[in-house]
Every structure is written in C-alpha cells, then in structure tokens.
C-alpha positions in Angstrom: -49.2 108.8 -10.3 -47.5 105.2 -11.4 -46.5 102.7 -8.8 -42.4 102.8 -8.1 -40.4 99.6 -9.1 -39.6 96.4 -6.6 -36.7 94.6 -6.3 -35.6 91.6 -3.7 -33.8 91.9 -0.8 -30.7 90.2 -2.4 -31.2 92.2 -5.8 -31.3 94.9 -3.3 -27.8 94.1 -1.3 -26.4 93.2 -4.7 -26.7 97.1 -5.6 -25.7 98.1 -3.0 -22.8 95.8 -2.5 -23.9 94.5 1.3 -25.3 91.4 2.5 -28.5 89.8 2.9 -28.1 90.3 6.8 -27.3 93.7 6.3 -30.3 94.7 4.7 -32.8 93.2 6.4 -31.0 95.2 9.4 -31.5 98.0 8.1 -35.1 97.8 7.2 -35.4 96.8 10.8 -33.8 99.6 11.8 -36.0 101.7 9.7 -32.6 103.6 7.7 -34.2 101.8 4.1 -37.5 101.8 3.2 -39.8 98.2 2.2 -43.0 96.4 2.7 -43.4 92.9 2.8 -45.2 90.2 -0.5 -46.0 87.0 1.3 -42.4 86.0 3.0 -40.1 88.3 1.1 -39.5 91.3 1.6 -39.4 93.5 -1.8 -37.3 97.6 -2.1 -38.6 99.9 -3.8 -36.1 101.4 -6.9 -36.3 104.8 -5.8 -34.1 104.2 -2.5 -31.4 102.4 -4.6 -29.1 104.7 -5.1 -27.9 104.6 -9.1 -24.6 104.0 -8.4 -23.4 100.9 -7.4 -20.7 102.7 -4.7 -22.1 103.4 -1.1 -21.1 105.0 1.8 -21.3 101.7 4.5 -23.3 101.7 7.1 -21.3 102.1 9.9 -23.5 99.7 11.9 -23.1 96.7 9.0 -20.4 94.6 9.7 -20.2 92.9 6.3 -19.7 90.1 7.6 -22.3 88.2 9.2 -23.4 86.0 6.2 -25.2 83.5 8.0 -28.7 83.3 7.2 -31.2 85.2 10.5 -34.4 84.6 11.2 -37.2 87.5 11.0 -39.7 88.3 12.5 -42.5 86.0 11.6 -39.6 83.8 12.7 -38.1 82.5 8.7 -34.9 82.0 8.2 -33.1 84.8 5.5 -31.8 83.6 2.4 -28.6 82.9 2.5 -25.4 85.5 1.1 -24.3 85.4 -2.2 -20.4 83.6 -2.6 -18.2 85.7 -4.2 -17.5 81.5 -6.1 -21.2 81.3 -7.2 -21.8 83.8 -9.8 -25.1 86.9 -9.1 -27.9 87.0 -9.8 -29.5 88.4 -12.0 -33.5 90.3 -11.3 -34.6 88.8 -13.4 -33.7 85.2 -11.9 -37.9 83.1 -11.0 -38.8 83.6 -7.1 -39.2 80.1 -6.1 -35.6 79.1 -5.5 -36.5 82.2 -2.8 -39.6 80.5 -1.4 -38.3 77.1 -1.5 -35.9 79.0 0.8 -38.4 80.4 2.8 -40.4 77.0 3.4 -37.5 75.0 4.2 -36.8 77.7 7.3 -39.7 76.8 8.5 -38.9 73.0 8.2 -36.1 73.6 10.1 -36.8 75.4 12.9 -40.1 73.7 13.3 -38.1 69.7 13.6 -35.6 72.3 16.5 -38.5 73.8 18.9 -39.9 70.0 18.9 -39.4 68.4 21.9 -37.2 65.8 22.3 -39.3 62.3 24.0 -36.5 60.7 25.7 -36.2 64.0 27.8 -32.2 64.9 28.9 -30.7 61.2 27.7 -29.9 60.7 23.6 -31.8 58.3 22.0 -31.8 54.7 21.7 -30.0 54.4 18.0 -27.6 57.0 19.1 -26.4 55.3 22.4 -26.3 51.9 19.9 -24.2 54.2 17.7 -21.9 55.3 20.5 -21.0 51.6 21.8 -20.4 50.7 17.9 -18.0 53.8 17.5 -16.7 53.1 21.0 -13.1 51.8 20.7 -12.2 49.1 22.7 -10.2 49.2 26.1 -6.8 49.0 25.8 -4.4 46.3 27.2 -1.7 48.9 28.2 -4.1 50.6 30.8 -4.4 47.0 32.5 -2.8 46.7 35.7 0.5 44.7 35.7 1.0 42.5 38.9 4.7 42.3 40.5 6.2 39.6 40.4 5.2 38.2 44.0 1.8 38.2 43.0 2.5 36.6 40.1 4.3 34.0 42.6 1.0 33.5 44.7 -0.9 33.2 42.3 1.0 30.3 40.7 1.4 29.1 43.5 -2.1 28.9 44.0 -3.2 27.5 40.6 -0.1 24.1 41.5 -2.6 23.7 45.1 -5.7 24.0 43.3 -4.7 21.3 40.3 -3.6 18.7 43.3 -6.5 19.3 44.6 -8.5 18.4 41.7 -6.3 15.1 41.0 -6.9 14.0 44.4 -10.7 14.5 43.5 -10.7 12.7 40.6 -8.7 9.6 42.2 -11.7 9.7 45.0 -14.5 10.0 42.5 -12.5 6.9 40.8 -12.0 5.0 43.8 -15.5 5.7 44.4 -16.5 4.8 41.7 -14.8 1.0 41.3 -16.4 0.3 44.8 -19.7 1.0 43.9 -19.3 -1.4 40.5 -18.5 -4.1 42.8 -20.9 -3.6 44.7 -23.1 -3.6 42.8 -22.0 -7.3 41.3 -22.3 -9.2 44.5 -25.9 -7.8 44.0 -26.4 -8.9 41.6 -25.0 -12.7 42.2 -27.0 -12.6 45.9 -29.8 -11.7 43.9 -28.9 -14.8 41.3 -28.5 -16.8 43.9 -31.6 -16.6 45.3 -33.6 -17.3 42.8 -31.9 -20.9 42.2 -33.2 -21.9 46.2 -36.1 -20.4 45.1 -36.3 -23.0 42.4 -34.8 -25.2 44.0 -37.7 -25.3 47.0 -40.6 -25.0 44.8 -39.5 -28.4 43.4 -38.2 -30.0 46.9 -42.2 -29.1 47.4 -43.9 -30.5 44.3 -41.5 -34.0 44.6 -43.2 -34.3 48.4 -46.7 -33.4 47.2 -46.5 -36.0 44.8 -45.5 -39.0 46.7 -48.4 -37.8 49.2 -51.5 -40.2 48.9 -54.2 -37.7 47.7 -57.4 -37.4 49.2 -59.5 -38.7 46.1 -57.0 -42.2 46.4 -57.8 -42.7 50.5 -61.8 -42.6 49.4 -60.9 -44.7 46.9 -59.4 -47.3 49.3 -62.0 -46.8 52.2 -64.7 -47.4 49.7 -63.6 -50.8 48.5 -63.5 -52.1 52.2 -67.5 -51.4 52.4 -68.9 -51.4 56.0 -67.5 -52.1 59.2 -70.6 -54.9 59.9 -69.7 -57.2 56.9 -65.8 -57.6 58.6 -65.3 -61.2 59.2 -65.8 -62.5 62.9 -62.5 -63.1 64.5 -61.9 -66.8 66.0 -59.0 -65.8 67.9 -60.2 -65.9 72.3 -60.3 -62.3 73.4 -58.0 -61.1 75.6 -59.6 -61.7 79.0 -59.9 -65.6 78.2 -56.5 -65.6 76.9 -54.9 -64.1 79.8 -56.4 -67.8 81.7 -55.4 -70.4 79.7 -51.8 -69.0 79.7 -49.8 -71.1 82.4 -46.6 -68.8 83.9 -44.0 -71.0 85.3 -43.2 -70.8 89.1 -46.5 -69.3 89.7 -48.4 -72.7 91.0 -47.7 -73.2 94.4 -46.1 -77.0 95.2 -47.4 -80.2 96.8 -46.8 -81.7 99.7 -45.2 -84.7 97.6 -42.8 -81.5 96.4 -42.4 -79.8 99.1 -41.1 -82.7 101.1 -38.4 -83.7 98.7 -37.7 -80.8 98.1 -38.8 -80.7 94.2 -39.7 -77.8 91.9 
C-alpha cells in the first residue's frame, strides 16, 4: 500500500479556498485529518476534494487572518493576501520554518518580565519627556488690573529701598576711607616723633662724659698722698685771728670820754 501524498496547510487552504486559520481550526476540532511534521501540519491529499469548490464550514468565519498560536505555542503561517501571488505546492519550506522561528522569538520576548516593573524603562521616559509639548502660554493664569497695579507699586517700593541702601553704602564707604586716611596720618606722625626722640637721646649721650674718659682723668691725678700740702691756716686757727668790730669791750678811758 502506497503512502498518500501530503500537502502543507497553506496549500490545503488554497485548494479549499479558505484561510490558514480555518484549516487549523478544522484540524483542532478533528474534522480534517493531518499530522505534525516538525513545526508544520501536513494534510493528506485524500482529505481534500478534487474540486476547488467546497461547501463552507458553518463554524469557519473566514475573516480570522491574524496569526494564532498552536498547541506547541507557535504562531501560524500568515494567510495569503489577495494582492500577493499564490505560492505553488513546490515552494521551499524554508520560508515556513523561518516564520515559525520568528513566532517563537516573539513569544519569548513577550513572556520575558520587565526589569523595571510597572513603570516604563528610562529610555521610554526620556523619549516621553522629549516628545512632551511645552506648556502653552495661554494656559498661564491672567492677572487682574488691581493685582498688576499692586505688583507695580511693590516693585517701585523695592526700587526706592534699594536706592536708599546704595546711598547708605556709599556714605559708609566714604567715611571708612576718611578714617583710614586719618589712621595713616597718625601713623606717620608717630613715626616722626619716634625718630625725633631717638635723635635727642643720641645727642644727650654724646654730650655726657663717657666712663672711659672719667677713668683716664683719675689716673692722671695720681694717689692722694702725693698731693702738695696747703699753706693756708686751718679753719679753726683762722677764726681766732679774725677781729669782729664791736665785739671787744672798751676800756675805762673810753668809757670815761664816751669813745667807742
């Protein structure tokens, strides 16, 4: 007994003039015999009618053209588009295999947990901030006339206060400059007085006899024993020879005639 010929699900859908999703639904319900070869369903030709005109399945809506995951978790082949040319039964199966592998990678990417949790990734946040439109100027709250006048008066008061502070600062700076000038003048006078006092002390020390000169004079005089004796009478002898007028008592002749 010869083994029946098998065709792919896409070829079977083309022969039955239905979508690939409808073919897989029939295989899932068991209304169409098929076997799994790798990642692809193979349908025997004996299960397909010779005529391309078949009765539509009441459970097949015919509008499900989106890929659908199978029991093994793979995506189905995309349904043929009317704008694309029909693929023949002899087309290589490499394209179908690539579609199955792409479906597996997509499923793995979707099942991978987000490391950032519920919030978006930093790249998405930066992109969102960059795409965010600036706030509209019309959304800013408008000020009433009284509020605007109050702000203007407050600005004037602050300006006057600033000018007053600047004037006080300038006056303080001038006073400080004058005080510093007086300090410099007093320092100069003090230096001059110090120089004058120093010069006066030097002059006084220069006019006074120096200790060396006094010692030389004493050496020239010699000892006290070598001094010559004085010829004058001592003080007690001299006082005896001095006659004081009126101190001698007059004699009798003088008292008689009243002579003094």
